[in-house]
C-alpha positions in Angstrom: -36.0 6.4 -31.4 -36.0 2.7 -32.2 -32.2 2.9 -32.7 -31.7 4.6 -29.3 -33.9 2.0 -27.6 -31.9 -0.8 -29.3 -28.6 0.7 -28.1 -29.9 1.1 -24.5 -31.1 -2.5 -24.6 -27.7 -3.8 -25.8 -25.9 -1.8 -23.1 -28.2 -3.3 -20.5 -27.5 -6.8 -21.8 -23.8 -6.2 -21.7 -24.0 -4.9 -18.1 -26.0 -7.9 -17.1 -23.6 -10.3 -18.7 -20.7 -8.6 -17.0 -22.4 -8.7 -13.6 -23.1 -12.5 -14.0 -19.5 -13.0 -15.1 -18.1 -11.2 -12.0 -20.6 -12.8 -9.6 -20.2 -16.5 -10.4 -21.2 -17.5 -6.9 -24.8 -16.6 -7.8 -24.8 -19.9 -9.7 -22.0 -22.0 -8.1 -22.7 -21.0 -4.5 -19.0 -20.3 -3.7 -16.1 -18.1 -4.8 -13.6 -19.8 -7.1 -10.7 -21.1 -5.0 -8.2 -19.3 -7.3 -9.8 -15.9 -6.3 -10.5 -16.4 -2.6 -7.0 -17.7 -1.8 -6.5 -19.6 1.5 -3.7 -17.3 2.8 -5.0 -14.3 4.7 -3.1 -11.1 5.4 -2.6 -10.0 9.0 -5.0 -7.1 8.5 -7.8 -9.4 7.2 -9.4 -10.2 10.6 -9.5 -6.5 11.5 -11.3 -5.8 8.2 -13.7 -8.7 8.7 -14.7 -7.4 12.1 -16.0 -4.2 10.5 -18.3 -6.1 8.0 -21.3 -5.5 10.2 -20.6 -1.8 10.8 -22.7 0.8 9.0 -19.9 2.8 7.4 -18.3 2.2 4.0 -15.1 0.1 4.2 -12.2 1.2 1.9 -9.3 -1.0 1.1 -6.5 1.1 -0.4 -2.9 0.4 -1.4 -0.4 -0.4 -4.2 -1.4 -2.6 -7.1 -1.0 -6.4 -6.7 -0.8 -6.4 -2.9 -4.0 -8.4 -2.3 -6.9 -5.9 -2.1 -9.1 -7.8 -4.5 -8.2 -11.2 -2.9 -9.2 -9.8 0.5 -12.6 -8.8 -1.1 -13.1 -12.3 -2.4 -12.2 -13.8 1.0 -14.8 -11.5 2.6 -17.4 -12.7 0.1 -16.6 -16.3 0.8 -16.9 -15.5 4.6 -20.4 -14.1 4.0 -21.4 -17.1 2.0 -20.1 -19.4 4.7 -22.2 -17.3 7.2 -25.3 -18.2 5.3 -25.8 -14.8 3.7 -27.9 -15.2 0.6 -25.4 -15.4 -2.3 -27.7 -13.3 -4.4 -27.3 -10.5 -1.8 -23.6 -10.2 -2.5 -22.6 -8.0 -5.5 -19.1 -7.6 -6.8 -18.0 -5.3 -9.6 -14.5 -4.2 -10.8 -14.0 -1.0 -12.6 -10.4 -1.9 -13.5 -10.9 -2.4 -17.2 -14.6 -1.5 -17.5 -15.9 2.0 -18.1 -19.5 2.2 -16.7 -21.4 4.4 -14.2 -21.8 3.1 -10.7 -25.5 3.9 -10.8 -26.0 1.7 -13.9 -24.3 -1.2 -12.2 -26.4 -1.0 -9.1 -29.7 -0.4 -11.0 -29.0 -3.3 -13.3 -28.3 -5.6 -10.3 -31.7 -4.5 -8.8 -33.5 -5.3 -12.1 -31.8 -8.7 -12.5 -32.8 -9.9 -9.0 -35.8 -7.7 -8.3 -34.0 -6.2 -5.2 -35.3 -3.4 -3.0 -32.3 -1.8 -1.2 -34.7 -0.4 1.5 -35.9 -3.8 2.5 -32.9 -6.2 2.2 -29.4 -6.3 3.5 -27.1 -6.3 0.5 -23.3 -6.4 0.4 -21.8 -4.4 -2.4 -18.1 -4.8 -3.3 -16.7 -2.3 -5.7 -13.1 -2.9 -6.9 -10.8 -0.1 -8.2 -13.6 2.4 -7.7 -11.4 5.4 -8.3 -11.7 4.6 -12.1 -15.4 5.2 -12.0 -16.2 8.8 -12.9 -18.1 10.6 -10.2 -18.0 7.7 -7.8 -17.9 9.8 -4.6 -21.3 11.5 -5.2 -22.9 8.3 -6.4 -21.6 6.4 -3.4 -22.8 9.1 -1.0 -26.3 9.0 -2.6 -26.7 5.2 -2.1 -25.2 5.3 1.3 -27.5 8.0 2.6 -30.7 6.6 0.9 -30.3 2.9 1.8 -29.0 2.3 5.3 -29.2 -1.5 4.9 -26.5 -1.5 2.2 -23.0 -2.5 3.3 -20.5 -1.1 0.8 -16.9 -2.2 0.5 -14.6 -0.4 -2.0 -11.0 -0.7 -3.1 -8.6 1.7 -4.8 -5.0 1.5 -6.0 -4.3 5.1 -5.2 -5.3 7.4 -2.5 -9.1 7.8 -2.7 -9.0 11.1 -0.8 -6.5 13.2 -2.7 -9.1 15.8 -3.6 -10.5 18.0 -0.9 -14.0 17.6 -2.4 -13.8 13.8 -2.0 -13.0 14.1 1.7 -15.9 16.5 2.2 -18.4 14.3 0.2 -17.7 11.1 2.2 -16.8 12.7 5.6 -18.0 10.5 8.5 -19.2 7.8 6.1 -16.0 5.8 5.4 -13.3 3.8 7.2 -10.0 3.2 5.4 -7.6 0.2 5.6 -4.3 0.4 3.9 -2.8 -2.8 2.5 0.9 -2.8 2.0 3.2 -5.4 0.3 3.7 -8.4 2.6 5.5 -7.9 5.9 8.4 -10.2 6.7 6.2 -12.0 9.3 3.5 -12.6 6.5 6.3 -13.7 4.1 7.4 -16.4 6.6 3.8 -17.5 7.2 3.3 -17.7 3.4 6.3 -19.9 3.3 4.7 -22.4 5.7 6.8 -21.4 8.8 5.1 -21.7 12.2 5.6 -18.9 14.7 7.5 -21.3 16.9 10.2 -21.4 14.2 10.7 -17.7 14.0 13.5 -17.8 16.7 15.8 -20.0 14.7 18.3 -17.7 12.9 19.7 -20.4 10.6 16.2 -21.0 9.3 15.1 -17.4 9.1 18.2 -15.5 7.9 18.3 -16.9 4.3 14.6 -16.1 3.9 15.2 -12.6 5.3 17.9 -11.9 2.7 15.7 -13.0 -0.1 12.8 -11.0 1.2 14.9 -7.9 1.7 16.2 -8.1 -1.8 13.1 -9.0 -3.8 10.3 -7.4 -1.8 6.8 -8.3 -0.7 4.6 -8.8 -3.7 3.0 -12.2 -3.1 2.6 -13.3 -6.7 6.4 -13.0 -7.1 7.3 -15.4 -4.3 7.2 -18.5 -6.5 9.2 -17.0 -9.4 12.3 -18.9 -10.3 14.2 -16.2 -12.2 15.1 -12.5 -11.7 13.7 -11.9 -15.2 10.3 -13.2 -14.2 10.2 -11.0 -11.2 11.3 -7.9 -13.0 8.9 -8.3 -15.9 6.1 -8.8 -13.4 6.9 -5.7 -11.4 7.4 -3.6 -14.5 4.3 -4.7 -16.4 1.8 -5.2 -13.7 2.8 -2.6 -11.1 5.0 0.2 -12.5 3.8 0.6 -16.0 0.1 0.2 -15.1 0.4 3.0 -12.5 2.9 5.3 -14.3 1.4 5.1 -17.8 -2.3 4.4 -17.1 -3.5 5.1 -13.5 -1.6 8.4 -12.8 -2.1 10.1 -16.2 -5.8 9.2 -16.1 -6.2 10.5 -12.5 -4.2 13.6 -12.7 -4.2 14.5 -16.4 -0.5 14.8 -16.6 1.3 15.0 -19.9 4.7 13.4 -19.4 4.4 9.9 -18.0 7.9 9.1 -19.2 9.4 11.7 -16.9 7.3 10.2 -14.0 9.0 6.9 -14.8 12.4 8.6 -14.7 11.7 10.1 -11.3 10.6 6.7 -9.9 13.8 5.0 -11.2 15.9 7.9 -9.7 14.3 7.4 -6.2 14.3 3.6 -6.4 18.1 3.5 -7.2 18.8 6.1 -4.6 16.6 5.1 -1.6 16.7 7.8 1.1 17.8 10.5 -1.4 17.0 14.1 -0.5 14.4 15.7 -2.6 15.5 19.1 -3.7 12.8 20.3 -6.2 15.0 23.2 -7.5 18.0 20.9 -8.1 16.0 18.2 -9.7 14.3 20.8 -11.9 17.6 22.1 -13.1 18.9 18.6 -13.8 15.9 17.7 -16.0 15.0 21.2 -17.2 11.6 21.2 -15.5 9.9 23.8 -13.3 10.3 23.0 -9.6 6.5 23.0 -9.3 6.2 20.2 -11.9 8.8 18.2 -9.9 6.8 18.7 -6.7 3.5 17.7 -8.4 5.1 14.6 -10.0 6.7 13.5 -6.7 3.3 13.9 -5.0 1.6 11.7 -7.7 4.1 8.9 -7.0 3.4 9.3 -3.3 -0.4 9.2 -3.6 -0.2 6.2 -5.8 1.8 4.3 -3.1 5.0 4.0 -5.1 7.1 6.2 -2.8 7.1 7.4 0.7 8.4 10.8 1.9 10.0 11.6 5.2 10.3 15.1 6.7 13.0 16.5 9.0 11.8 16.0 12.6 10.8 19.0 14.7 9.4 18.2 18.1 6.0 19.7 18.7 5.7 21.3 15.2 5.0 20.4 11.6 8.0 20.6 9.3 7.6 23.5 6.9 7.2 22.8 3.2 10.5 24.5 2.5 12.4 21.8 4.3 13.8 19.1 2.1 12.4 15.6 2.3 13.8 12.1 1.9 12.2 9.7 -0.5 12.1 5.9 -0.5 10.3 3.4 -2.8 7.5 1.6 -0.9 8.9 -1.8 -1.6 12.3 -3.2 -2.3 11.0 -5.0 -5.4 11.1 -1.5 -7.0 14.8 -1.2 -6.2 15.4 -4.7 -7.5 13.6 -3.9 -10.7 16.0 -1.0 -11.6 19.3 -2.3 -10.1 21.2 -4.7 -12.3 23.4 -5.7 -9.4 23.0 -5.3 -5.6 26.4 -4.5 -4.2 27.1 -5.4 -0.5 27.3 -1.8 0.7 24.1 -0.9 -1.1 22.2 -3.7 0.5 22.3 -1.7 3.8 20.2 1.0 2.1 17.7 -1.7 1.1 17.5 -2.8 4.7 16.9 0.9 5.7 14.1 1.1 3.1 12.6 -2.1 4.6 12.5 -0.6 8.0 11.1 2.8 6.8 8.2 1.0 5.2 7.6 -1.4 8.0 7.2 1.5 10.4 5.3 3.7 7.9 7.9 6.2 9.0 7.3 9.9 8.4 10.4 11.6 10.0 14.1 11.5 9.9 16.5 13.9 11.7 19.4 16.0 10.4 21.1 18.6 12.4 24.8 18.1 11.8 24.5 14.5 12.6 21.7 12.4 10.9 19.3 9.7 12.1 17.4 7.5 9.7 14.0 7.5 11.4 12.3 9.2 14.3 9.3 7.1 15.3 7.1 8.0 18.3 9.9 10.5 19.3 12.4 7.6 19.5 15.5 7.7 17.3 16.1 4.6 15.1 19.3 4.0 13.2 19.8 1.2 10.7 23.4 0.0 10.9 23.6 -3.2 8.8 27.3 -3.8 9.1 29.7 -6.3 10.7 30.8 -4.1 13.6 29.2 -1.2 15.5 31.7 1.3 16.7 31.5 4.3 19.1 31.1 6.8 16.3 27.9 5.2 15.2 26.2 6.2 18.4 27.0 10.0 18.2 24.0 11.2 16.3 21.6 9.2 18.5 23.2 10.5 21.7 23.0 14.1 20.3 19.3 13.6 19.6 18.6 12.0 23.0 20.3 14.9 24.7 18.6 17.6 22.7 15.1 16.2 23.0 15.5 14.6 26.4 14.7 11.1 25.1 15.9 8.3 27.3 15.9 5.5 24.7 17.1 4.8 21.2 17.1 1.8 18.9 19.8 0.6 16.6 19.0 -2.1 14.1 22.1 -4.2 13.3 23.3 -7.0 11.2 24.2 -9.3 14.1 24.8 -7.5 17.4 22.2 -7.7 20.2 22.6 -5.9 23.5 21.7 -2.8 25.5 24.2 0.0 26.1 23.7 2.6 28.8 25.0 6.1 28.0 24.7 9.4 30.0 21.8 10.4 27.7 19.9 7.1 28.1 19.8 3.5 26.9 20.3 2.4 23.3 19.1 -1.1 22.4 20.9 -3.0 19.6 19.0 -5.8 17.8 19.4 -7.6 14.5 17.0 -6.3 11.9 15.5 -9.7 11.1 14.7 -10.4 14.7 13.2 -6.9 15.2 10.9 -7.3 12.2 9.4 -10.4 13.8 9.0 -8.5 17.2 7.0 -5.7 15.6 3.4 -6.6 14.7 
């Protein structure tokens, strides 16, 4: 009995120490500047506007894109707004195995808090690593209306049907992606008034398109630094730790092989049967593993467009990595003709595209029923317009978009108008 009480006491002391370590503003009165970085993502203000809403805020997305930083920025915002610093709790489950209830009850004991009486802001980082988090969160949300809960996750928090049901109507989700080109320029101290100058923007565009949008890599001087970072802190952590823990899969090495296959062949068609034969795996295993990569934000899948209906599961999909840094990791050399596929990947991810079209001819992206082709080449010829014109005629669409290397104009055809615009300029148009 005494031994058990001693163990419980030690665990409580450890939890208390960890809480005080995470919540240094309880003493200092501010968030460390290295954590609440000055640069704010475009989505930040939208998240901030929801701080006073009742429902749970969820920040989800790939590792190392700034979810934790956004949390620290929100905490500093609350402190600046004269919220009592003791009423702000942060805890990360990334490397700590502990129950959510134990964290919250320890916090209540330390500060003698009554969740029914006081407004308390609770930030829970990488919550998907906490066993049973959904039910615990639901309990505290329903019992204590004054709590404001903000959570983050590096994989989809709502993969399981049970999770969706548990938190239905209680949660609002924001997805953080790697940096957009507009954010990349702002990060590099460019004012919006400078965005129109091609000679200033184009070199930065090439670098961004090649090396991707992970903010901590922007200052790296060598390719080796960038590749080691992406492999160690993004890919290996997700492939060898996060996904096996979440899905109980047995072959993380094969998962890595699939990611490399897709990253070095962006836009490839996913034929589960064919890939299964190539690697001597059941097609159902291939399908599951592809889904794990998707739900962990490492790849995105596009389905063949069918107006007014959902593409059947039998139809083949196209797969892209969710950031060009993944392509750069695996490619020892970026050939000039391959660079066009990286531009295509950039556009797919910018639009969060979900459809392509193939029916004899092929169109890279269908977005809001508009055909979009990426033609990153020196000269656009008449043949390049044929698939778009076919689509426009078939679906009675009066406009199309072609993203080019240099050309900018509008061309009127019998089927409708196709607008040509350089990719770099279009990326800065789209907010």
